[in-house]
C-alpha positions as CSV (number, residue, x, y, z in Angstrom):
1,M,-17.0,0.6,-10.0
2,S,-17.9,-3.1,-10.1
3,E,-17.6,-5.4,-7.1
4,A,-14.9,-7.3,-9.0
5,T,-13.0,-4.0,-10.2
6,S,-13.2,-3.0,-6.3
7,I,-12.0,-6.3,-5.2
8,L,-8.6,-6.0,-7.3
9,N,-8.3,-2.4,-6.3
10,K,-8.2,-3.5,-2.8
11,A,-5.8,-6.0,-3.7
12,E,-3.3,-3.6,-5.1
13,Q,-3.8,-1.5,-1.7
14,L,-3.2,-4.3,0.3
15,Q,0.4,-5.1,-1.8
16,S,1.3,-1.8,-1.1
17,L,0.9,-1.8,2.4
18,A,2.8,-4.6,2.8
19,R,5.7,-3.1,0.8
20,T,5.3,0.0,3.4
21,I,5.7,-2.1,6.0
22,E,8.8,-3.7,4.7
23,L,10.7,-0.2,4.1
24,S,9.8,0.9,7.5
25,Q,12.3,-2.2,8.7
26,K,15.6,-0.9,9.8
27,D,17.2,-4.5,10.9
28,E,18.3,-6.3,8.0
29,Q,17.5,-9.7,9.2
30,Q,13.8,-8.4,10.1
31,K,13.5,-7.1,6.4
32,Q,14.3,-10.5,4.9
33,R,11.7,-12.0,7.2
34,V,9.0,-9.6,6.3
35,R,10.2,-10.1,2.3
36,E,9.3,-13.8,3.1
37,R,6.4,-13.2,4.3
38,I,5.3,-10.8,1.9
39,A,6.4,-13.1,-0.9
40,S,4.0,-15.7,0.5
41,L,1.0,-13.1,0.9
42,S,1.8,-12.0,-2.7
43,Q,1.3,-15.4,-4.2
44,A,-2.1,-15.5,-2.6
45,L,-3.1,-12.4,-3.7
46,S,-1.7,-13.5,-7.1
47,N,-3.9,-16.4,-7.4
48,L,-7.1,-14.6,-6.0
49,E,-6.5,-11.9,-9.0
50,T,-6.4,-14.2,-11.7
51,Q,-9.7,-16.0,-10.4
52,V,-11.3,-12.7,-9.9
53,K,-10.2,-11.4,-13.4
54,L,-11.6,-14.8,-15.1
55,A,-14.8,-14.7,-13.1
56,R,-15.3,-10.8,-14.7
57,T,-15.0,-12.6,-18.1
58,L,-17.6,-15.0,-17.3
59,I,-20.3,-12.9,-15.6
60,P,-21.2,-11.2,-18.6
61,L,-21.8,-14.5,-20.5
62,G,-24.5,-15.3,-17.8
63,L,-22.5,-17.0,-15.4
64,H,-23.3,-16.5,-11.4
65,I,-20.2,-16.5,-9.7
66,D,-20.0,-15.2,-6.1
67,L,-17.2,-12.9,-5.4
68,S,-18.4,-11.8,-2.1
69,I,-15.8,-13.9,-0.4
70,A,-12.9,-12.7,-2.4
71,D,-12.1,-9.7,0.4
72,T,-11.8,-12.4,3.1
73,G,-8.4,-11.7,4.8
74,R,-7.7,-8.4,3.5
75,A,-9.4,-6.3,6.4
76,E,-8.6,-8.0,8.9
77,F,-4.6,-8.0,8.2
78,V,-5.2,-3.9,7.1
79,R,-6.4,-3.6,10.9
80,R,-3.4,-5.1,12.3
81,A,-1.1,-3.6,9.9
82,S,-2.2,-0.1,11.2
83,D,-0.4,-0.8,14.7
84,G,2.9,-1.6,13.2
85,L,4.3,-5.0,11.6
86,P,2.1,-7.8,12.0
87,S,2.8,-11.0,13.4
88,N,3.7,-14.1,11.6
89,P,0.2,-15.6,12.7
90,S,-1.4,-12.3,11.1
91,F,0.7,-13.0,8.1
92,N,-0.2,-16.5,7.7
93,S,-4.0,-16.1,8.7
94,A,-4.3,-13.5,5.6
95,A,-2.4,-15.4,3.2
96,G,-4.3,-18.6,3.9
97,K,-7.8,-16.8,3.9
98,I,-6.9,-15.1,0.6
99,E,-5.9,-18.6,-0.7
100,T,-9.3,-20.1,0.6
101,S,-11.3,-17.3,-1.1
102,A,-9.4,-18.1,-4.6
103,N,-9.7,-21.6,-4.4
104,A,-13.4,-21.3,-3.4
105,I,-14.0,-19.0,-6.4
106,S,-11.8,-21.4,-8.8
107,A,-14.1,-24.2,-7.6
108,E,-17.4,-22.3,-8.4
109,I,-16.0,-21.2,-11.7
110,A,-15.2,-24.6,-12.9
111,Q,-18.5,-25.8,-11.9
112,Q,-20.6,-22.8,-13.4
113,W,-18.4,-22.9,-16.7
114,Q,-19.0,-26.5,-17.2
115,T,-22.9,-26.4,-16.4
116,W,-22.9,-23.1,-19.4
117,A,-20.6,-24.6,-22.0
118,E,-22.2,-28.1,-22.2
119,T,-25.6,-26.2,-22.4
120,K,-24.0,-24.0,-24.9
121,L,-22.7,-27.0,-27.2
122,L,-26.5,-28.3,-26.9
123,T,-27.3,-25.5,-29.0
124,L,-25.0,-26.7,-32.1
125,P,-26.6,-28.7,-34.5
126,S,-24.2,-31.4,-34.6
127,S,-26.1,-33.9,-36.5
128,R,-25.3,-31.5,-39.6
129,I,-21.8,-32.4,-39.9
130,A,-22.8,-35.7,-41.8
131,M,-23.8,-33.0,-44.2
132,L,-20.8,-31.2,-44.8
133,D,-17.7,-32.5,-47.6
134,T,-15.3,-35.1,-46.1
135,S,-12.4,-32.6,-45.6
136,T,-14.6,-30.1,-43.5
137,Q,-16.4,-33.0,-41.5
138,K,-12.8,-34.2,-40.2
139,I,-12.5,-30.4,-39.1
140,A,-16.0,-30.3,-37.6
141,R,-15.1,-33.1,-35.6
142,E,-12.2,-32.0,-34.3
143,T,-13.5,-28.9,-33.5
144,M,-16.1,-30.9,-31.4
145,S,-13.9,-33.0,-29.5
146,L,-12.1,-29.7,-28.6
147,L,-15.1,-27.9,-27.8
148,R,-16.0,-30.8,-25.3
149,E,-12.6,-30.8,-24.0
150,L,-12.6,-27.0,-23.0
151,A,-16.1,-27.6,-21.5
152,G,-14.8,-29.8,-18.8
153,K,-11.3,-27.8,-18.4
154,K,-10.2,-27.8,-14.9
155,P,-8.7,-25.4,-13.8
156,L,-10.3,-23.1,-16.3
157,Q,-7.9,-20.3,-17.6
158,L,-8.8,-17.1,-19.7
159,S,-7.3,-18.5,-22.6
160,D,-9.6,-21.5,-22.6
161,V,-12.6,-19.2,-22.4
162,I,-11.5,-17.3,-25.5
163,Q,-10.8,-20.5,-27.6
164,F,-14.1,-21.9,-26.5
165,Q,-15.7,-18.7,-27.8
166,T,-13.8,-18.6,-30.7
167,S,-14.4,-22.3,-31.9
168,F,-17.7,-22.1,-30.9
169,G,-18.4,-19.3,-33.2
170,L,-16.6,-20.9,-36.2
171,Q,-18.4,-24.3,-35.8
172,S,-21.8,-22.6,-35.6
173,E,-21.3,-20.7,-38.7
174,R,-19.8,-23.9,-40.3
175,L,-23.2,-25.8,-39.5
176,Q,-25.4,-22.8,-40.2
177,N,-25.7,-23.1,-43.9
178,V,-26.1,-26.6,-44.3
179,G,-29.2,-28.8,-43.9
180,D,-30.4,-31.2,-41.2
181,A,-29.2,-34.9,-41.7
182,P,-32.0,-37.2,-42.8
183,D,-34.2,-38.9,-39.8
184,E,-32.9,-42.4,-40.7
185,L,-29.1,-41.1,-40.7
186,I,-30.0,-39.5,-37.2
187,N,-31.8,-42.4,-36.0
188,L,-29.1,-44.9,-36.6
189,L,-26.2,-42.9,-35.0
190,Q,-28.6,-42.6,-31.8
191,R,-28.8,-46.5,-32.0
192,I,-24.8,-46.8,-32.6
193,G,-24.0,-44.2,-30.1
194,G,-26.3,-45.7,-27.3
195,T,-25.0,-47.3,-24.1
196,R,-25.4,-50.7,-25.4
197,P,-22.7,-51.8,-28.2
198,V,-24.3,-52.9,-31.5
199,K,-23.7,-56.3,-33.3
200,L,-22.6,-55.7,-36.9
201,S,-25.4,-58.2,-37.6
202,E,-27.9,-55.9,-36.0
203,C,-27.0,-53.1,-38.9
204,S,-28.5,-54.0,-42.3
205,D,-26.4,-53.8,-45.5
206,E,-28.7,-50.1,-46.3
207,E,-27.8,-48.7,-42.6
208,I,-24.0,-49.4,-43.4
209,A,-24.2,-48.1,-47.2
210,L,-26.0,-44.8,-45.2
211,L,-23.0,-44.6,-43.1
212,R,-20.7,-44.9,-45.9
213,N,-22.9,-42.2,-48.0
214,Y,-22.3,-39.7,-45.6
215,S,-18.5,-40.3,-44.3
216,M,-19.7,-41.3,-41.0
217,D,-18.4,-44.6,-41.3
218,E,-14.8,-42.9,-40.5
219,E,-16.5,-42.5,-36.8
220,I,-17.5,-45.9,-36.4
221,F,-15.1,-48.7,-34.9
222,L,-15.5,-52.3,-34.9
223,R,-13.9,-54.4,-32.2
224,R,-14.4,-58.5,-32.1
225,K,-15.7,-59.7,-28.9
226,G,-13.0,-61.6,-26.8
227,A,-10.1,-59.9,-28.7
């Protein structure tokens, strides 16, 4: 059994324990108070389970996510519950620690995911987009924009990971069977895409024609200084 699966099982056991505590209360007002505490605890557990399930999807991709903190708060609550109904502070402490664990895992997922996804994007020969036909270029540019957006997504969801992998696979296949762009076009695009804005006067007629020949002029925007 994996560490993540064990954690989820423990979360389910804790939820079962909380329900048992509720059923053991005879006073209706007391039951209502217990229901409210359990609702808060269940929400915290649900958030934690979501993050652990997401981590389980990402770890096989090579992301290093520490799940050792996921069980924080559970053991103490179980110990206190073994003697009967835990106090309000015990419920609040357990819910707070579980929520803290969920937030910590979420933050680590976000950091690890962005690094992994951006590194993955660097493996795509994006300069080859210029070698595609005009209609396919448009699709490829839109896909690159989507992939960059998903790489920085916060908070990350499982659907984002699936969409990234699917779109990445399609983009990789799209660029696999086309040749590399000519060096002069790559160099020109790197110059235009630098930190310093390039004046129109700094581009020769041949360079402008080169951009048009490869339909890259659709990616170039002019703005008059002071306008």
